[in-house]
C-alpha positions, 0 to 999 in steps of 0.5 A, spaced: 546 967 348 547 960 345 542 956 341 543 949 344 536 945 344 538 941 350 540 944 357 547 941 359 543 940 366 538 936 363 543 931 360 546 930 367 539 930 370 537 924 365 540 919 368 544 917 374 550 914 370 552 916 363 554 909 359 561 910 355 559 906 349 564 903 344 560 900 339 564 896 334 558 894 329 553 898 327 548 893 328 549 892 335 547 900 337 540 900 337 540 893 341 545 896 346 541 902 347 535 899 348 538 894 353 541 900 357 534 903 357 530 897 359 535 897 365 533 904 367 539 908 363 536 913 359 542 917 356 548 914 351 555 917 350 557 914 343 564 915 343 567 917 336 573 911 337 570 907 332 569 907 324 561 906 325 560 911 331 557 916 327 552 911 324 551 908 331 549 915 333 544 916 327 541 909 328 540 910 335 537 917 334 532 914 329 530 908 332 529 912 339 527 919 338 526 921 345 532 917 348 538 922 350 543 920 345 550 924 345 557 923 342 563 922 346 571 923 345 570 929 341 576 932 339 575 937 333 569 942 331 568 938 325 567 932 329 562 936 333 559 938 327 559 931 324 556 928 331 550 933 331 549 932 324 548 925 326 543 926 331 547 927 337 543 931 342 549 933 346 557 932 346 562 930 350 570 931 350 576 928 354 579 935 354 577 942 351 580 948 347 578 955 346 576 953 339 572 948 340 569 951 346 567 957 342 565 953 336 560 949 341 557 955 344 554 957 337 552 950 335 545 947 337 548 941 342 551 942 348 558 941 350 560 937 356 568 939 356 573 935 360 577 938 365 582 935 371 585 942 374 582 949 377 585 952 371 581 949 366 575 949 370 576 957 370 577 957 363 571 953 361 567 958 366 569 964 362 566 961 356 560 960 360 560 953 361 558 950 368 557 943 367 563 939 366 566 932 365 572 930 371 577 926 366 580 921 368 577 921 374 581 916 378 588 917 375 587 924 377 586 923 385 578 920 385 573 923 389 577 926 394 581 930 389 574 932 385 572 935 392 578 939 393 578 942 386 571 944 386 570 947 393 572 954 391 567 953 385 561 951 387 557 953 381 560 947 377 557 941 376 561 934 374 560 928 371 566 924 373 568 919 368 574 914 368 576 908 373 569 908 376 566 902 378 561 899 383 567 899 388 568 906 388 562 909 385 559 911 392 565 915 394 563 920 387 556 920 389 558 923 396 561 929 393 556 935 393 558 937 386 557 930 382 551 930 378 551 924 374 557 919 373 560 916 367 562 909 366 562 902 362 562 897 367 555 895 365 557 894 358 562 888 358 565 887 351 564 879 352 557 881 353 556 885 347 560 881 342 555 875 344 549 879 344 547 878 351 543 884 351 539 881 357 545 881 361 546 888 360 540 890 362 541 886 369 548 890 370 544 897 368 539 896 373 544 894 378 547 900 377 542 904 377 539 901 384 546 902 386 546 910 385 539 911 387 542 908 394 
């Protein structure tokens, strides 16, 4: 019996798109999250790819306590613990190891592990994980591959991430097992660098509208 305080299905249901946020300056964290929220995106995946990532999670969690803030690019049990301590309500990893899956099962925040093959999905299912990240989506054959892989595994829901854009998101949306998609197209680096938060809100609104069709 796990002690997760949030259900992974609630993470997937909270927003039609999970923005993959790479935050270089901690002072950008809250304005970026607010810009996304103003555009209708209420789930935030802050990737642990920068030195300020944990501080950014902490800042958003404190400023926006109702928000579904999480950590991405989590590779180790230590990173999982640090992300949860900083205020992450969910954790996403690009892949999975038995050690990380077991550790997160006993933690307080749900882990959404990354998979790309039927064998990995079966391993995740053995440990009770049914909400998974299909990564890297486009490089692994895209929506067509995901539909084929998921066909004999109807109990699994996916958040495909990697190479998804307005040009191909419809293909993923059409796949029955896809509950939400991950992407960064609403967060162009130049807009972040220049603090053009209104533009990010506009792109977020467009993304939500595209996925609502």
